C-alpha positions in Angstrom: -80.4 89.4 44.6 -80.8 93.4 42.9 -77.2 94.6 41.9 -76.7 98.1 41.7 -76.2 99.4 38.0 -74.3 103.1 38.2 -74.5 105.3 35.5 -70.7 107.2 34.3 -71.9 110.6 32.9 -69.0 110.5 30.1 -70.7 113.6 28.9 -69.2 115.0 32.3 -66.1 114.0 32.0 -65.5 115.2 28.7 -66.4 119.1 30.1 -64.5 118.7 32.9 -62.0 118.2 30.4 -62.5 120.8 29.1 -63.5 123.4 31.1 -62.6 121.5 34.8 -65.0 121.9 36.1 -65.5 121.1 40.1 -62.3 119.5 39.8 -59.6 118.5 42.3 -55.6 118.4 41.2 -54.3 115.1 41.4 -50.4 114.8 41.5 -50.2 114.7 37.7 -51.0 119.2 36.8 -52.0 117.5 33.3 -55.1 115.1 35.1 -58.2 116.2 36.6 -60.8 114.2 39.4 -64.4 114.3 39.6 -65.7 112.5 43.2 -69.9 110.8 41.9 -71.7 109.2 44.8 -72.9 105.7 44.5 -76.0 104.7 46.1 -76.6 102.3 48.3 -79.1 99.4 47.5 -81.5 99.1 50.5 -81.8 95.4 53.0 -84.4 93.3 52.3 -86.6 92.2 54.2 -87.7 88.1 54.7 -89.7 86.1 57.3 -88.4 83.5 59.4 -88.1 81.3 57.0 -86.1 82.9 54.2 -89.3 84.2 52.0 -89.3 88.0 50.8 -91.3 89.8 52.3 -89.7 93.4 50.9 -87.3 93.5 47.8 -85.5 94.9 45.7 -86.4 95.5 41.8 -83.9 97.1 39.0 -85.5 99.8 37.2 -84.7 102.4 34.8 -84.7 106.2 36.3 -84.1 109.8 34.0 -81.3 112.1 36.0 -80.1 115.2 35.0 -76.4 115.7 34.6 -75.4 118.9 35.6 -73.2 119.6 33.4 -74.9 118.9 30.4 -78.3 119.7 31.3 -79.5 123.6 30.0 -78.7 126.2 32.8 -80.4 129.4 31.0 -83.8 129.6 31.9 -85.7 129.4 29.0 -83.8 126.2 28.0 -84.1 124.9 30.3 -88.1 125.6 31.0 -88.1 124.1 28.0 -87.0 121.3 28.0 -88.2 120.4 31.3 -91.5 120.8 30.1 -91.3 118.4 27.0 -90.0 115.6 29.6 -92.9 116.4 31.9 -95.3 115.9 29.0 -93.2 113.7 26.9 -93.6 111.5 30.6 -97.5 112.4 31.4 -98.6 110.9 27.6 -96.9 107.5 28.9 -98.3 107.8 32.1 -95.4 107.3 33.6 -94.8 109.7 36.7 -92.1 112.5 37.9 -91.5 113.5 41.1 -94.0 115.9 42.1 -93.1 117.1 45.5 -93.2 121.0 46.5 -95.5 122.0 49.4 -97.7 124.1 47.3 -100.9 123.6 45.7 -104.3 124.9 43.5 -106.6 125.3 46.0 -110.0 124.5 44.4 -110.1 128.5 43.2 -107.2 128.1 41.2 -104.7 130.2 43.5 -102.0 128.7 45.6 -102.2 126.9 48.4 -100.3 125.3 50.9 -101.0 121.9 51.3 -102.6 120.7 55.2 -99.7 119.2 57.6 -96.6 120.8 55.2 -95.3 122.8 58.0 -91.9 121.9 57.6 -92.0 121.8 54.1 -93.3 125.3 54.0 -91.1 126.5 56.4 -88.3 125.0 54.5 -89.3 126.4 51.2 -89.5 129.6 52.9 -85.5 129.7 54.5 -82.8 131.5 53.4 -81.3 128.8 51.3 -84.4 128.6 49.3 -87.0 131.2 48.8 -85.6 133.5 51.8 -89.0 134.9 52.1 -90.5 136.0 56.1 -91.9 134.0 58.0 -95.8 135.2 57.4 -95.6 134.9 53.4 -98.6 133.7 51.8 -99.0 130.7 49.3 -99.2 133.7 46.9 -95.8 135.1 47.9 -94.4 131.7 47.0 -95.9 131.5 43.9 -94.5 134.8 43.0 -90.9 134.2 44.0 -90.4 131.2 41.9 -92.2 132.1 38.8 -90.0 135.0 38.8 -86.2 133.2 39.9 -87.6 130.2 37.4 -88.7 132.6 34.4 -92.0 131.4 34.3 -94.1 134.4 33.6 -95.0 133.4 30.2 -96.1 129.5 31.1 -99.9 129.1 31.6 -101.0 127.9 35.4 -101.3 124.9 34.7 -97.7 124.5 33.1 -95.9 127.1 35.6 -96.6 125.0 38.4 -95.4 122.2 37.1 -92.4 123.4 36.3 -92.2 124.9 39.6 -91.8 122.1 40.9 -89.1 120.4 39.5 -87.4 124.0 39.5 -87.8 124.3 43.1 -87.0 120.6 44.0 -83.8 120.5 41.7 -82.6 123.7 43.7 -83.6 122.4 46.8 -81.6 118.9 46.5 -78.8 121.1 45.1 -78.4 120.3 41.8 -74.5 120.5 41.1 -71.9 118.3 39.2 -71.9 117.3 42.2 -75.0 116.2 42.7 -77.1 114.7 39.8 -80.9 115.1 40.3 -83.2 112.5 39.5 -86.4 113.3 38.0 -88.0 110.1 37.3 -87.7 107.4 39.4 -89.2 104.5 36.8 -89.7 105.0 33.5 -89.6 102.7 30.2 -86.4 101.7 28.1 -88.7 103.1 25.2 -88.7 106.2 26.7 -85.0 106.1 27.5 -84.6 105.4 24.3 -86.7 108.1 22.9 -85.1 110.5 24.7 -81.1 109.0 23.7 -81.9 109.5 19.7 -83.5 113.0 20.7 -80.0 113.3 23.0 -79.1 116.9 21.5 -82.3 118.5 22.3 -82.1 116.4 25.7 -78.8 117.3 26.8 -78.1 116.5 30.1 -81.2 113.8 30.5 -79.5 110.2 30.6 -81.0 107.3 32.5 -80.0 105.5 34.9 -80.6 101.2 36.7 -81.5 102.0 40.1 -83.2 99.2 42.9 -86.5 100.5 44.0 -88.7 98.6 46.9 -91.0 96.0 46.0 -93.5 93.6 48.1 -94.9 90.2 48.4 -98.7 90.2 48.2 -99.5 93.3 46.6 -97.7 95.3 49.2 -101.1 94.6 51.6 -99.0 91.8 53.2 -98.0 92.8 56.5 -98.3 96.6 55.5 -98.4 97.6 59.3 -95.2 96.3 60.7 -93.3 96.2 57.7 -93.9 100.5 57.4 -93.0 102.3 54.1 -89.9 104.9 53.1 -90.3 108.0 51.8 -88.2 111.1 51.2 -86.3 112.7 53.9 -87.9 115.8 55.4 -86.3 118.8 55.9 -86.6 118.2 59.7 -85.2 115.0 59.1 -82.1 116.1 56.9 -81.4 118.7 59.4 -81.0 115.8 62.9 -79.4 113.1 60.6 -77.3 116.0 59.6 -76.1 116.8 62.8 -75.6 113.0 63.6 -73.3 112.8 61.1 -71.8 116.3 62.0 -71.3 115.5 65.2 -69.8 111.8 64.8 -67.2 113.4 61.7 -65.4 115.6 64.9 -65.0 112.6 67.4 -63.2 111.1 64.0 -61.6 114.1 62.9 -57.9 112.5 63.1 -58.9 108.8 61.8 -59.1 109.4 57.7 -61.1 105.6 57.6 -63.5 106.4 60.4 -64.2 109.9 58.8 -64.6 108.1 55.4 -67.3 105.2 56.6 -69.1 107.9 58.4 -69.4 110.7 55.2 -69.9 106.9 53.6 -73.0 107.1 55.5 -74.5 110.3 55.5 -77.5 111.6 54.1 -78.8 113.6 51.5 -81.2 115.9 51.1 -82.9 113.9 48.1 -81.9 110.8 50.2 -85.1 108.5 51.1 -85.4 106.8 55.0 -87.7 103.9 56.5 -90.5 106.3 58.0 -92.4 103.6 60.3 -92.7 100.5 60.7 -89.1 98.0 61.0 -88.5 100.0 57.7 -87.8 102.5 60.1 -87.2 100.6 63.6 -83.9 99.1 61.5 -82.8 102.3 59.6 -79.6 102.0 60.2 -79.4 98.3 59.2 -80.9 98.5 56.4 -79.7 101.3 54.5 -76.4 100.1 53.4 -73.2 102.5 52.5 -72.9 104.9 49.2 -69.7 104.3 48.0 -67.8 107.2 46.1 -66.5 106.5 42.6 -63.1 108.4 41.2 -63.0 109.2 38.0 -59.8 111.0 36.4 -59.4 112.0 33.2 -55.4 112.6 31.9 -54.3 115.2 29.6 -54.3 113.4 26.4 -58.4 112.0 27.5 -57.7 109.1 28.6 -60.1 107.8 31.6 -59.3 105.8 34.5 -62.1 105.2 37.3 -62.0 103.1 40.8 -63.5 103.2 43.9 -62.6 105.7 46.8 -65.3 104.0 48.6 -67.1 100.7 47.6 -70.9 100.8 48.0 -72.7 97.7 50.2 -75.9 97.0 49.7 -77.7 97.2 52.9 -78.2 94.8 55.5 -80.7 91.7 54.8 -83.2 91.8 58.6 -85.1 88.2 58.7 -88.0 89.4 61.2 -90.0 86.4 62.8 -93.3 86.9 61.0 -94.3 83.9 59.8 -95.5 84.2 55.8 -97.9 81.7 55.8 -100.3 82.6 59.2 -99.2 86.2 58.2 -101.9 86.1 55.8 -104.1 83.5 56.6 -104.1 85.8 60.0 -105.2 88.6 57.4 -107.7 86.3 55.2 -109.5 85.4 58.1 -109.5 88.5 60.3 -110.9 90.4 57.1 -113.1 87.4 56.8 -115.3 86.8 60.0 -114.9 91.1 60.2 -117.1 90.9 57.0 -119.2 88.3 58.5 -120.4 89.5 62.2 -120.5 93.7 61.7 -124.5 93.5 61.4 -126.1 96.0 59.1 -127.6 98.1 61.5 -123.8 99.0 62.9 -122.7 99.7 59.4 -125.6 102.6 59.2 -125.0 104.0 62.5 -121.6 104.7 60.9 -119.5 102.3 62.7 -116.4 101.1 60.6 -116.1 97.5 60.6 -112.5 97.0 61.5 -110.2 94.7 63.8 -106.7 92.8 64.6 -105.0 89.4 65.4 -101.4 88.9 67.1 -99.3 85.5 66.9 -97.2 84.9 68.8 -94.5 82.6 70.0 -95.1 81.8 73.7 -91.8 80.1 74.3 -89.8 83.5 72.9 -91.9 86.1 72.5 -91.5 86.5 68.8 -94.4 87.7 66.9 -95.2 85.5 63.9 -98.3 87.6 62.6 -100.2 90.6 63.6 -103.0 91.6 61.1 -105.2 94.8 61.2 -108.4 95.1 59.3 -108.6 97.8 57.3 -105.0 97.7 55.6 -103.7 99.6 52.6 -101.0 98.2 49.7 -97.2 99.6 50.4 -97.3 99.0 47.3 -99.4 102.0 46.5 -99.4 103.9 49.4 -97.8 107.3 48.2 -100.4 107.0 45.4 -103.0 106.6 47.3 -102.3 108.6 50.8 -104.7 111.3 50.2 -107.5 108.7 50.0 -105.7 106.2 52.8 -105.6 109.5 54.9 -109.5 110.4 55.0 -110.8 107.2 55.2 -112.9 106.9 58.5 -111.6 103.5 58.8 -108.2 104.8 59.6 -106.5 101.7 57.7 -103.6 103.4 57.9 -103.3 102.9 61.9 -102.1 99.5 63.6 -104.7 97.9 65.4 -102.8 95.3 66.6 -100.3 97.6 68.6 -101.5 101.1 68.7 -105.0 100.2 69.4 -106.0 100.4 73.5 -108.9 98.6 74.0 -111.0 97.7 77.0 -110.7 93.7 76.7 -113.4 93.3 78.9 -113.9 89.4 80.4 -110.2 88.6 78.8 -109.4 90.7 82.3 -110.5 87.6 84.5 -107.4 85.0 84.1 -105.4 87.7 86.0 -107.9 87.9 88.1 -107.9 84.6 89.2 -104.3 84.0 89.5 -104.4 87.3 92.0 -106.5 86.1 93.8 -105.2 82.6 94.3 -101.9 83.5 94.9 -103.1 85.9 97.7 -104.4 83.3 99.1 -108.4 84.8 98.9 -109.1 81.5 97.2 -108.5 78.5 96.2 -108.9 75.9 93.3 -112.2 74.6 95.3 -113.1 77.7 97.3 -117.3 78.5 95.7 -118.8 82.1 95.5 -122.6 82.3 95.5 -123.6 83.9 91.8 -127.0 85.2 91.9 -127.0 87.4 89.3 -126.6 90.1 91.1 -123.7 91.8 93.5 -124.1 95.0 95.8 -121.2 96.5 97.2 -122.1 99.2 99.1 -124.2 101.5 97.7 -123.9 100.1 93.8 -125.4 96.6 92.7 -123.9 95.1 89.6 -125.3 92.4 87.5 -123.9 89.2 86.2 -122.9 88.4 82.9 -126.1 87.7 80.7 -127.6 88.5 84.1 -127.5 84.7 84.9 -127.2 83.1 88.0 -124.5 80.7 88.3 -125.1 79.2 91.7 -121.9 78.1 93.4 -119.3 78.2 90.9 -115.4 78.0 92.0 -112.9 79.4 89.6 -112.5 77.4 87.2 -116.0 77.0 86.1 -116.3 80.7 87.1 -113.9 81.5 83.9 -115.7 79.2 82.1 -119.0 81.0 82.2 -117.1 84.2 83.1 -118.9 84.9 85.8 -118.5 88.6 86.7 -120.3 87.8 90.6 -117.7 85.8 91.1 -114.3 87.7 90.1 -116.3 90.8 91.6 -116.1 89.3 95.1 -112.4 88.3 94.4 -111.5 92.3 93.3 -113.0 93.3 96.3 -111.3 91.4 98.8 -107.9 92.2 96.7 -108.3 95.8 96.8 -107.2 97.8 93.3 -103.7 98.5 94.3 -102.9 94.4 94.6 -105.4 94.0 91.0 -102.3 96.3 89.5 -100.0 94.3 90.9 -101.0 91.4 89.3 -101.9 93.4 85.6 -98.5 94.7 85.8 -96.5 91.7 86.4 -98.3 90.5 83.2 -97.5 93.3 81.2 -101.1 94.8 81.0 -101.3 99.0 80.3 -97.8 98.8 79.4 -95.5 99.4 76.6 -94.2 95.8 75.7 -90.3 97.5 73.9 -91.5 96.0 71.1 -89.2 97.8 67.8 -91.9 100.3 66.4 -94.6 102.3 67.8 -97.2 100.6 69.9 -99.6 102.5 72.6 -99.3 102.2 76.4 -102.6 102.0 76.9 -104.8 102.7 80.2 -104.6 100.6 84.0 -107.3 101.8 85.7 -106.7 103.0 88.9 -106.2 106.0 91.6 -102.6 106.2 89.7 -104.5 106.9 86.8 -107.3 109.0 87.7 -105.0 111.5 89.9 -103.1 112.1 86.7 -106.6 113.1 85.0 -107.4 115.1 87.3 -110.2 112.7 88.7 -111.3 110.8 91.5 -111.3 106.5 92.0 -114.8 105.0 93.3 -115.0 101.5 95.3 -117.2 100.2 93.4 -114.9 101.2 90.2 -112.5 98.3 91.3 -115.1 95.7 90.9 -115.2 97.3 86.9 -112.0 96.6 86.7 -111.6 93.4 87.3 -114.1 92.3 84.8 -111.9 94.6 82.5 -114.1 97.9 82.4 -113.3 100.8 83.7 -111.1 103.0 82.7 -108.6 99.2 81.4 -107.4 99.9 78.1 -105.3 97.4 76.6 -103.0 96.9 73.1 -103.6 93.6 71.3 -100.2 92.6 71.4 -100.3 93.3 75.1 -103.4 90.5 75.5 -101.4 87.6 73.6 -98.0 88.6 75.4 -100.3 88.2 78.9 -102.3 85.2 77.6 -98.5 83.7 76.5 -97.5 84.1 80.3 -100.3 82.2 81.6 -99.3 79.6 78.8 -95.5 79.4 79.4 -95.8 79.7 83.2 -95.3 82.1 83.8 -92.1 83.9 81.8 -93.5 87.3 80.3 -90.9 88.0 77.0 -90.3 91.4 75.4 -92.1 90.7 71.7 -90.1 91.0 68.8 -90.4 91.5 65.0 -86.5 90.5 64.2 -84.5 87.9 64.8 -81.5 88.9 62.8 -79.6 90.8 60.2 -77.3 89.4 58.2 -74.6 90.9 55.7 -76.5 91.7 52.3 -74.5 88.0 51.0 -75.4 86.0 54.3 -71.5 85.9 55.9 -71.5 87.4 58.2 -74.5 88.3 61.2 -74.9 91.7 61.9 -77.3 91.8 64.9 -78.9 88.9 66.4 -82.0 89.1 69.0 -82.1 86.7 71.8 -85.3 86.2 73.9 -85.7 89.2 76.8 -87.2 87.8 79.9 -89.2 91.1 81.0 -90.6 90.2 84.4 -90.5 86.2 85.5 -94.1 86.1 87.3 -93.5 83.3 90.7 -96.6 82.4 89.6 -96.8 79.3 91.5 -97.6 76.8 89.5 -100.9 75.2 90.8 -102.2 78.9 90.2 -101.6 79.1 86.6 -102.6 75.1 85.5 -105.7 76.2 87.6 -106.2 78.9 85.1 -105.2 77.1 82.2 -108.0 74.6 83.4 -111.1 77.4 83.2 -109.7 78.5 79.6 -109.5 75.0 78.6 -113.3 74.7 79.6 -114.2 77.2 77.2 -112.7 76.4 74.1 -113.5 72.6 75.2 -117.1 73.1 77.1 -118.4 76.6 76.6 -119.2 79.2 74.3 -116.3 78.5 72.2 -116.2 74.6 71.9 -118.2 75.1 68.3 -115.2 76.7 66.7 -112.1 75.3 69.3 -113.6 72.1 70.3 -113.0 70.0 67.4 -109.1 71.1 66.3 -106.7 68.0 66.4 -104.9 69.1 69.2 -106.5 70.9 72.1 -106.5 74.7 73.2 -107.6 77.1 75.6 -109.1 80.4 75.6 -110.6 83.5 77.6 -113.5 86.0 75.5 -114.7 89.1 76.7 -117.0 92.0 75.6 -116.8 95.7 75.8 -119.4 98.2 75.2 -117.7 101.0 73.7 -119.1 104.4 72.6 -117.1 106.0 69.2 -118.0 109.1 67.8 -118.8 109.1 64.0 -119.8 112.0 62.1 -120.1 113.8 65.4 -122.9 111.7 67.4 -122.0 109.5 69.4 -122.7 105.8 68.7 -122.6 102.8 71.0 -121.8 99.2 69.6 -119.6 95.9 71.7 -116.3 94.7 70.9 -115.6 91.3 71.0 -112.0 89.4 71.9 -110.8 86.8 72.6 -106.9 85.3 73.1 -106.2 82.1 73.1 -102.8 79.3 73.8 -101.9 75.8 71.9 -102.0 73.0 72.6 -103.2 72.7 75.6 -100.8 70.4 77.3 -97.3 72.0 75.8 -98.3 75.3 74.3 -96.0 76.4 72.0 -98.6 79.8 70.7 -101.1 82.5 71.9 -103.1 84.5 70.1 -105.2 87.6 70.7 -108.3 88.8 69.0 -110.4 91.9 68.4 -113.3 92.8 66.8 -114.7 96.1 66.7 -118.7 96.1 66.9 -118.9 92.2 66.6 -121.8 91.8 69.5 -119.7 88.6 71.2 -116.0 88.0 72.4 -117.3 83.8 70.6 -117.5 85.8 67.5 -114.1 86.2 66.7 -112.8 82.6 68.0 -113.3 81.5 64.2 -110.2 83.7 63.3 -108.0 81.4 66.3 -109.3 78.5 64.7 -108.4 79.2 61.6 -104.5 80.1 62.6 -104.8 77.3 65.0 -105.6 74.8 62.0 -102.9 75.9 60.0 -100.1 75.7 62.8 -100.9 72.3 64.0 -100.6 70.8 60.6 -97.2 72.1 60.5 -96.4 71.3 63.7 -93.2 68.9 63.6 -92.5 69.7 60.0 -89.3 71.1 59.5 -89.2 75.0 58.7 -85.7 75.9 58.9 -84.4 77.1 55.2 -80.9 77.9 53.7 -80.5 79.9 51.3 -76.7 79.2 49.8 -75.9 77.0 52.1 -76.4 79.4 55.4 -78.8 78.8 58.3 -81.8 81.6 57.7 -83.5 80.7 60.8 
């Protein structure tokens, strides 16, 4: 994989030799030494079989060396503006990250959502302005400090951005500044050819993040990497300072802590796996000592060698992830009708696939999505998109689950002795409770039916009667066993959801009405679960009653794959202790849904039999200030039926029905079953990855 190449600043050494700037006396008074930080490459992220999801690629960056770079305002600004124009003429980018822009009228303004950066800009270490200083005040202060009075506004704000970031990063002989992170070889060559003018500007080879599938594959799971914010830097510095206090007498430990310390110019995982595994991915910076003798001879050695970050092996199956994403997108586009789009309802949905025997997440897709490769370029557009493509619907959106709730209610009724496998309840199409009348699904009268048939035809009346006898507290006790309305414990950000009942209503200052117990039993009322929770709930039924903690990372290996730094063992969250008889009864009902009723056209033809439960839920969404009604479709499924290996949860917003989501599950099952029995372990350099 990528190896970090470090540029040695020979010209810097010459200045040190002559002027002794930033030097430390060594044992010999005739020599000088200079320490340079060597940044470590970030670790890579692979799928469960060793396929790269996130990897490193070498690029050329432009750096400024403080000892040769012009120090006077006029000279510095002349060089900077020339560099800016050079890169822009070649459509190459330079780092422009200042919390100050021009508004539509050409006046200085603060960007939205930049409070912490604005605070940093006004701080004593930067512009030393009052907290109430305006954008114009900041602009004026920098114009004066950086000598930009003679420049047109368009040029001044570009120069201001570079000068501000140089100051913010602590640009000095000990801290070179990165002006551009990716430039062409021809640009480097041009600068070298004109080195007299571009004094102190040099090229450096560095590693950058690259992504499989143009950055769209598993983007919501992998996450982003970005520059440290002022608050993040403050937090990390405090952690380092605290660690150094305990290591004050241990020089080796102190060196290790310093090697892991963050500089203000560093990057950090912002979300997803990049954030969750930051401590392993980041690696350890090195320190190179350059010693210059009186005769001009140069010796260099590593005080601390840089170490590339660890390689994170995920649970993701790259092929299943690709199928999940493409099938979800195709199905969403096919079932979202013109009327929904006319109303302003955005086509959207999610799918989660898990290993039912471990809890490992094999795939999790969200639509609409985005590309990690162009995330920062597209951020403004993405953040304003009404479809919220940056939002991880698979883990962070909570939905009313509709009839996918019914297997849980059936298990509660069976375990509490309210029903048996053979108990029959009469469905006339209506159910009266106290002073309310409730209708069956699609207002159908199903007659005398047992629990398996009730699951197969999704009879509301059957489950209303179970719920009436159970009561909401007992019903919720079983819901909690299956993790519904609770965080699962997965490594990255997730929503908790809501479990309908007295406890939730009390928390929002509202009362609970008895009739709502019936609605809760069919996945309505306040019930609100994430697709991840639904998949994990289905997996718990499929494996016989063990609820695992879902996870995305199976292990972390040292960069050379020689040492395991971290390994995840499947973790049991709850042993439900639900009887095998009850589990098998409910599985039988779910089998009917997949093979004899609504989902048979999609799932009945697969090479292995599967089981599922559909659900629909009416949802009112606010669109452009107007409330619009739509119907979300859900599916939970597992297979093979006889010895389940995977569970699937699918949600499509405004799909109209649960069965309309079944094609997504069918595509995933079809691929998975075609690969069953194949050897999926991959060895890399004779090292077992999975």
